Wavefront OBJ file of the C-alpha trace (Angstrom):
o trace
v -0.021 0.009 0.004
v 1.101 3.568 -0.602
v 0.536 6.377 1.853
v 1.054 9.930 0.856
v 0.237 13.560 1.045
v -2.694 14.160 -1.286
v -3.827 17.759 -1.398
v -3.759 21.159 0.157
v -6.299 23.871 -0.573
v -6.563 27.330 0.914
v -9.669 29.410 1.398
v -10.289 32.680 3.183
v -10.433 31.072 6.647
v -8.335 27.889 6.558
v -6.019 25.456 4.853
v -7.660 22.141 3.986
v -5.152 19.272 3.905
v -5.735 15.649 2.915
v -3.527 12.563 3.423
v -4.344 9.227 1.919
v -3.671 6.639 4.615
v -5.646 3.466 3.786
v -5.409 0.590 6.232
v -4.744 2.818 9.288
v -7.173 3.157 12.182
v -7.657 6.430 14.041
v -5.669 5.197 17.068
v -2.678 4.420 14.740
v -2.277 7.984 13.585
v -0.702 10.880 15.465
v -0.947 14.541 14.550
v 1.052 17.295 16.219
v 1.865 20.899 15.348
v 4.418 23.546 16.232
v 4.309 27.155 15.026
v 6.421 26.056 12.071
v 5.254 22.479 11.111
v 2.319 20.074 11.103
v 3.524 16.496 11.660
v 1.575 13.404 10.616
v 2.648 9.893 11.711
v 0.900 6.641 11.087
v 2.102 3.217 12.373
v 0.637 -0.205 12.502
v 2.058 -3.744 12.593
v 3.106 -3.704 8.906
v 3.383 -0.092 7.843
v 5.018 3.176 8.949
v 4.334 6.594 7.378
v 5.365 10.082 8.430
v 5.418 13.471 6.859
v 5.483 17.108 7.795
v 4.172 20.260 6.253
v 5.667 23.695 6.688
v 3.207 26.164 8.242
v 3.326 29.912 7.909
v 2.866 32.378 10.761
v -0.738 33.128 9.758
v -2.174 29.843 11.084
v -3.951 29.174 14.371
v -2.363 25.867 15.485
v -4.542 25.749 18.684
v -7.683 25.199 16.630
v -6.547 22.557 14.159
v -9.152 19.850 13.542
v -9.067 16.466 11.795
v -11.089 13.486 10.904
v -10.420 10.128 9.296
v -12.897 8.911 6.763
v -12.601 6.096 4.188
v -8.803 5.998 4.373
v -8.410 9.771 4.002
v -7.201 11.973 6.809
v -8.786 15.446 6.545
v -7.008 18.248 8.451
v -8.296 21.804 8.745
v -5.715 24.392 9.728
v -7.515 27.681 10.482
v -5.958 30.983 9.613
v -5.498 33.508 12.357
v -8.073 36.258 12.365
v -6.960 39.761 13.124
v -9.478 42.138 14.443
v -9.434 45.701 13.271
v -8.137 47.998 15.905
v -8.699 51.663 16.408
v -5.641 53.572 17.475
v -5.064 57.141 18.579
v -2.081 58.695 16.861
v -0.223 61.478 18.581
v 0.421 64.602 16.500
v 3.819 66.080 17.131
l 1 2 3 4 5 6 7 8 9 10 11 12 13 14 15 16 17 18 19 20 21 22 23 24 25 26 27 28 29 30 31 32 33 34 35 36 37 38 39 40 41 42 43 44 45 46 47 48 49 50 51 52 53 54 55 56 57 58 59 60 61 62 63 64 65 66 67 68 69 70 71 72 73 74 75 76 77 78 79 80 81 82 83 84 85 86 87 88 89 90 91 92
């Protein structure tokens, strides 16, 4: 079997990432993130797969979500939202 990174799409609010990991159960897959990388590791009795994706500083790693469905791991990496701020500017 072959396991590999499949696709990444960006929209206004998030990055949508898919990994094809047939034959792995949810408890055999580990996801972790740092401010710089998203790590995917899958291991069972006969197979081992690992990969990483470089993240940019505009992502919100604390709110990453994922689901495993029909051998595809779907990962949503939200983009940070910046609220508009009102600032007073001193005139010199």
